C-alpha positions in Angstrom: 105.8 94.1 107.6 103.6 96.1 105.2 104.6 93.8 102.3 103.5 90.8 104.3 100.3 92.4 105.3 99.4 93.4 101.7 100.2 89.9 100.4 98.2 88.3 103.2 95.3 90.6 102.6 95.3 89.8 98.9 95.4 86.0 99.6 92.5 86.3 102.0 90.4 88.7 100.0 91.1 88.3 96.3 92.7 84.9 95.8 90.2 83.2 98.1 87.4 84.6 95.9 89.2 83.3 92.8 89.8 79.9 94.4 86.2 79.6 95.5 84.9 80.7 92.1 87.1 78.1 90.3 86.1 75.4 92.7 82.4 76.2 92.2 83.0 76.2 88.4 84.6 72.7 88.6 81.7 71.4 90.7 79.1 72.9 88.4 80.8 71.4 85.4 81.0 68.0 87.1 77.3 68.0 88.0 76.3 69.3 84.6 78.4 66.6 82.7 77.1 63.8 85.0 73.5 65.1 84.5 74.0 65.3 80.7 75.4 61.8 80.3 73.0 60.1 82.7 70.0 61.9 81.1 71.3 60.7 77.7 71.5 57.1 79.0 68.0 57.5 80.5 66.5 58.8 77.2 68.2 56.0 75.3 66.6 53.3 77.5 63.2 55.0 77.5 63.2 55.3 73.7 64.1 51.6 73.5 61.2 50.7 75.9 58.8 52.6 73.7 59.9 50.7 70.6 59.7 47.3 72.4 56.3 48.1 73.9 54.9 49.1 70.5 56.2 45.8 68.9 54.8 43.7 71.7 51.4 45.4 71.5 51.3 44.6 67.7 52.2 41.0 68.4 49.5 40.6 71.1 46.8 41.9 68.6 47.9 39.4 65.9 46.1 36.1 66.5 48.1 34.4 63.8 51.4 34.5 65.7 52.4 32.9 69.0 53.0 35.8 71.5 55.5 33.7 73.6 57.6 32.9 70.6 57.6 36.4 69.3 58.6 37.7 72.8 61.5 35.3 73.0 62.6 36.2 69.5 62.3 40.0 70.3 64.4 39.7 73.4 67.0 37.4 72.0 67.4 39.4 68.8 67.4 42.7 70.6 69.4 45.0 68.2 71.0 47.2 70.9 72.3 44.3 73.0 75.8 45.6 72.6 74.8 48.8 74.4 72.3 47.6 76.9 70.6 44.4 78.1 66.8 43.6 77.8 65.1 41.4 80.3 61.5 40.0 80.3 60.0 39.5 83.7 57.0 37.4 84.6 54.4 37.9 87.3 56.5 36.2 89.9 59.3 38.7 89.5 61.4 36.2 87.7 63.6 37.0 84.7 62.4 34.6 82.1 64.4 35.8 79.1 67.5 38.1 78.6 69.1 39.5 75.5 72.5 38.3 76.7 71.3 34.7 76.3 72.1 33.7 79.9 69.3 32.6 82.1 69.6 34.0 85.6 70.1 31.3 88.1 68.4 33.0 91.0 66.0 35.9 91.6 67.7 39.3 91.2 67.3 42.4 93.4 65.4 44.9 91.3 64.6 48.1 93.1 63.5 49.6 89.8 60.9 46.8 89.4 59.5 47.6 92.9 59.3 51.3 92.0 57.6 50.7 88.7 55.1 48.3 90.3 54.1 50.9 92.9 54.2 54.0 90.6 51.3 55.4 88.7 53.1 55.6 85.4 54.5 52.1 85.6 58.1 53.1 85.3 60.9 52.7 87.8 64.6 53.6 87.7 67.6 52.4 89.6 71.2 53.6 89.5 73.6 51.4 91.5 75.6 48.3 91.4 74.9 44.8 90.1 77.8 42.9 91.4 80.8 45.0 90.9 79.4 46.9 87.9 77.6 50.2 88.1 74.4 50.2 86.0 71.3 52.2 85.2 68.2 50.0 85.1 64.7 51.1 84.0 61.7 48.8 84.4 58.5 49.4 82.5 55.4 47.5 83.4 53.7 45.8 80.5 50.4 47.1 79.2 49.7 43.6 77.7 47.7 41.1 79.8 49.7 37.9 79.5 51.0 35.1 81.7 54.4 35.2 80.0 55.2 38.9 80.4 54.6 41.2 83.3 57.4 43.8 82.8 60.3 44.7 80.6 63.7 45.7 82.2 66.4 47.7 80.3 69.9 47.8 81.9 72.9 49.8 80.6 76.4 49.8 82.1 77.6 53.1 83.5 81.2 52.2 83.6 82.3 53.7 80.3 79.9 56.7 80.9 81.6 57.3 84.3 85.0 57.0 82.7 84.0 59.7 80.2 82.6 61.8 83.0 85.7 61.5 85.1 87.8 62.4 82.0 85.8 65.6 81.6 85.9 66.4 85.3 89.7 65.9 85.2 89.8 68.3 82.3 87.7 70.8 84.2 90.1 70.4 87.2 93.1 71.0 85.0 91.4 74.0 83.5 90.6 75.3 86.9 94.2 74.7 88.0 95.5 76.5 84.9 93.2 79.4 85.7 94.5 79.5 89.3 98.1 79.4 88.2 97.5 82.1 85.7 95.8 84.3 88.3 98.7 83.5 90.7 101.3 84.5 88.1 99.5 87.6 86.8 98.6 88.7 90.4 102.1 88.1 91.7 103.4 90.2 88.9 100.8 92.9 89.7 101.5 92.7 93.4 105.2 92.8 93.0 104.8 95.9 90.7 103.2 97.5 93.8 104.9 95.9 96.7 108.5 96.4 95.4 108.1 100.1 94.7 106.2 100.6 98.0 109.1 98.9 99.8 111.5 101.2 98.0 109.4 104.2 98.9 109.4 103.0 102.6 113.1 102.6 102.6 113.7 105.9 101.0 111.3 107.6 103.4 113.3 106.1 106.3 116.5 107.4 104.8 115.0 110.9 104.5 113.7 110.7 108.0 117.3 109.8 109.1 118.6 113.0 107.4 119.7 111.7 104.0 118.1 114.3 101.8 120.0 113.4 98.7 118.4 110.0 98.2 115.9 109.8 95.3 113.5 107.3 93.8 113.5 106.1 90.2 110.3 107.2 88.5 109.8 104.3 86.0 106.1 104.3 85.4 103.5 106.9 84.6 100.9 105.7 87.1 99.9 106.2 90.8 103.2 104.6 92.0 105.1 106.8 89.7 103.3 109.9 91.0 104.0 108.7 94.6 107.7 108.4 93.8 107.7 111.8 92.1 106.0 113.3 95.2 108.6 111.6 97.5 111.4 113.0 95.3 109.8 116.5 95.3 109.4 116.3 99.1 113.1 115.4 99.5 114.0 118.2 97.2 111.9 120.7 99.2 113.3 119.4 102.5 116.8 119.7 101.1 116.1 123.3 100.0 114.5 124.1 103.3 117.4 122.5 105.2 119.9 124.6 103.1 117.8 127.8 103.6 117.6 127.0 107.3 121.3 126.5 107.6 122.0 129.7 105.7 119.6 131.5 107.9 121.3 130.2 111.1 124.6 131.2 109.7 123.3 134.6 108.7 121.6 135.2 112.0 124.7 134.1 113.9 126.7 136.6 111.9 124.1 139.3 112.3 124.0 138.7 116.1 127.8 138.5 116.4 128.3 141.9 114.7 126.3 144.1 117.2 127.4 142.0 120.1 131.1 142.5 119.1 130.5 146.3 118.8 128.7 146.4 122.1 131.4 144.4 123.9 134.2 146.4 122.3 132.7 149.8 123.3 131.8 148.4 126.7 135.4 147.4 127.3 136.6 150.7 126.0 134.3 152.7 128.2 135.1 150.5 131.3 138.8 150.6 130.7 139.0 154.3 129.9 137.3 155.5 133.0 137.6 159.3 133.7 140.2 159.7 130.9 137.6 159.4 128.2 136.4 162.7 126.7 132.7 163.5 126.3 132.7 163.0 122.5 134.2 159.5 122.8 131.8 158.6 125.6 128.8 160.0 123.6 129.9 158.1 120.5 130.4 154.8 122.4 127.0 155.1 124.1 125.4 155.9 120.7 126.9 152.8 119.1 125.8 150.7 122.0 122.2 152.0 121.8 122.1 151.6 118.0 123.4 148.0 118.2 121.1 147.2 121.1 118.1 148.5 119.1 119.3 146.4 116.2 119.5 143.3 118.3 116.1 144.0 119.8 114.6 144.3 116.3 116.1 141.0 115.2 114.9 139.2 118.3 111.4 140.7 117.8 111.3 139.4 114.3 112.3 136.0 115.4 109.6 136.0 118.1 107.0 137.2 115.6 108.0 134.5 113.2 107.8 131.9 116.0 104.3 133.1 116.9 103.1 132.9 113.3 104.5 129.4 112.9 102.6 128.3 116.0 99.4 130.3 115.2 99.7 132.4 118.3 100.2 135.8 116.6 97.2 137.9 117.5 96.0 141.1 115.8 94.5 143.9 118.0 92.3 145.4 115.3 90.8 148.8 115.4 89.6 151.3 112.8 92.6 153.4 111.8 94.0 155.7 109.1 96.6 153.7 107.1 97.9 156.9 105.6 99.0 158.1 109.0 100.8 154.9 109.8 102.6 155.0 106.4 103.6 158.6 106.9 105.0 157.8 110.4 107.0 155.0 109.0 108.4 157.2 106.2 109.4 159.8 108.8 111.4 157.3 110.7 113.7 156.7 107.7 113.9 160.3 106.4 117.1 161.1 108.4 118.7 157.8 107.7 118.2 158.3 103.9 119.9 161.7 104.1 122.8 160.2 106.1 123.2 157.4 103.5 122.9 159.9 100.6 119.8 158.2 99.3 116.7 160.0 98.0 113.4 159.1 99.8 110.5 160.6 97.8 107.1 160.6 99.4 104.2 163.0 99.1 101.6 162.5 101.9 98.2 162.1 100.3 95.3 164.3 101.3 92.8 161.5 101.6 92.1 159.2 104.6 92.4 155.4 104.2 90.3 153.8 106.9 91.2 150.2 107.4 90.5 147.6 110.2 93.9 146.5 111.4 96.5 146.4 114.1 98.2 149.7 114.2 101.6 148.4 115.5 101.7 145.5 113.0 100.9 147.6 110.0 103.6 150.1 111.0 105.9 147.1 111.4 105.2 146.1 107.8 105.8 149.6 106.4 109.0 149.9 108.4 110.2 146.5 107.2 109.6 147.3 103.6 111.2 150.8 103.8 114.2 149.3 105.7 114.7 146.7 103.0 114.5 149.4 100.3 117.2 151.4 102.0 119.2 148.3 102.9 119.4 147.1 99.3 120.1 150.5 97.8 123.4 152.2 97.4 124.5 155.8 97.8 122.7 158.0 95.2 119.8 155.6 94.7 116.2 156.7 95.0 113.3 155.2 97.0 109.8 156.3 96.0 106.7 155.8 98.1 103.3 156.2 96.5 99.9 155.7 98.2 96.5 155.8 96.5 92.9 154.4 96.7 91.7 152.0 94.0 88.4 150.1 93.9 87.8 149.9 97.7 91.4 149.1 98.6 94.3 151.1 99.9 97.5 150.6 97.8 101.0 151.4 98.7 103.9 151.1 96.3 107.5 151.2 97.5 110.0 151.4 94.6 113.8 151.6 94.7 116.7 151.8 92.3 118.9 149.4 94.3 120.6 146.1 93.5 117.4 144.3 92.7 116.7 140.6 92.9 117.6 138.0 90.4 114.9 136.1 88.5 116.0 132.9 90.2 115.7 134.4 93.7 112.5 136.3 93.2 110.0 133.4 93.8 111.8 132.6 97.1 112.2 136.0 98.7 109.0 135.6 100.8 110.0 132.1 101.9 111.0 131.7 105.6 114.7 131.8 106.3 115.5 132.8 102.7 118.1 135.6 102.1 119.0 136.4 98.6 121.9 138.8 99.3 124.1 137.3 101.9 126.4 140.3 101.8 123.6 142.6 103.2 122.7 142.7 106.8 119.4 141.2 107.9 117.9 137.9 109.3 116.1 136.9 106.1 112.6 136.5 107.8 111.5 140.1 107.8 109.7 139.9 104.5 108.1 136.6 105.4 106.7 138.2 108.6 105.5 141.2 106.6 103.8 139.0 104.0 102.0 137.0 106.7 100.9 140.1 108.6 99.4 141.6 105.4 97.7 138.3 104.7 96.2 138.3 108.2 94.8 141.8 107.3 93.2 140.2 104.3 95.5 142.1 102.0 98.3 141.2 99.6 102.0 141.8 99.2 103.6 141.5 95.8 107.1 142.0 94.5 108.5 142.9 91.1 112.3 143.2 90.7 115.1 143.1 88.2 118.7 142.6 89.1 120.7 145.8 89.1 117.6 147.8 88.2 115.5 147.9 91.3 112.6 146.4 93.3 109.0 147.4 93.6 106.9 146.2 96.5 103.1 146.7 96.2 100.9 146.3 99.3 97.1 146.4 99.2 94.7 146.5 102.1 90.8 146.4 102.1 89.2 149.7 103.2 87.0 149.4 106.3 83.2 149.5 105.8 80.8 151.7 107.7 79.7 148.8 109.9 83.3 147.7 110.9 83.9 148.0 114.6 86.9 147.5 116.9 87.7 143.9 117.6 90.5 141.3 117.7 91.3 138.4 115.5 93.8 135.6 115.7 95.3 133.6 112.8 
């Protein structure tokens, strides 16, 4: 449909302009050629009339010659009789002598004579037919007072001239046709070079829309069409990667949800089936597992809800002036016992300064908790997690470094991407870091990562310090 519309639009807009231009050129050439040849014939007859008039005036002034005899001789011996005919006309509008040697048998219709007779310059012109022959006739009134001569008429046939004109017009038409054919050929090539790739792009886009993310376009030219094909290929590649990450995420989340649910169900069945026979230690242990796994499920669900709110632009920040150091210290305190249980060193010296920032207390704590949780999660027994906070150039900077498994160079650019999870063997949904990065961005800060596989990871968070005029408020991304 698009192909037809483009072709139709080209035919209406571009080709019609070319067609009109070529037609106008042919018409202009035809008019110019006709004007050129007819003007040439007219100038020829006028020059002959000047010559004849000059001779007649010389004869009329010579008393030794008979004017009538000289007139007849001049007309009969007219040197250009092969190209034109000369006629002598008397006062009664009768042709008395012709250069062809034939005396006219009856009076002729001579519109040029009537025009010359009534004009101020004594010259009349007629282009039309005498019998079946098209002619140009020019009559010049005589300046000699004589009973034998009243006007001279010059007649030239236009048949051969018209044939020459038609030959040139035909040539112009053929030239115009050649131009049109060339434009059609070159334009069809140009249009096909656009329409065919566009059709392929449309077909590929439909295949992508139907779920075939492996289809690709051939990038054959380094032009706008080539850039479009490359963009479509890049889009398909990104969609395929996103689809893969999403599927991995769904699989990971399903596994993460299944593990605590299995534990909760197992201990629930144990507690229900055991009844009064269960000792207090077993009961306490079971309830502890159920509470821990329930908290884990709640945390995962909250992450998913936060991510959904961010994607739809509904995540709001309840901003207030707060001390970021206090929020960081509270988050570190949460993981202190866990680090001891897992035989991991958590090093943190609470700074003595205050770091006033405008932010959402709960959301900032959520970010710090997420980063510390990841540091512990991706560290092994005996590893060290170091937390450092400082002020630098009007910003509060937090650095969390671990000596854990690290992130490979290939995975590092993707770790803040939604659904991405570099280590499938470690628990987690894969969206916690994406949520943390978005929350920091909403606080006008930055979250940067540096990592090396089997060496460790460093996360650096910076937040702008609050100014003296900052007040409590609320923002929405």
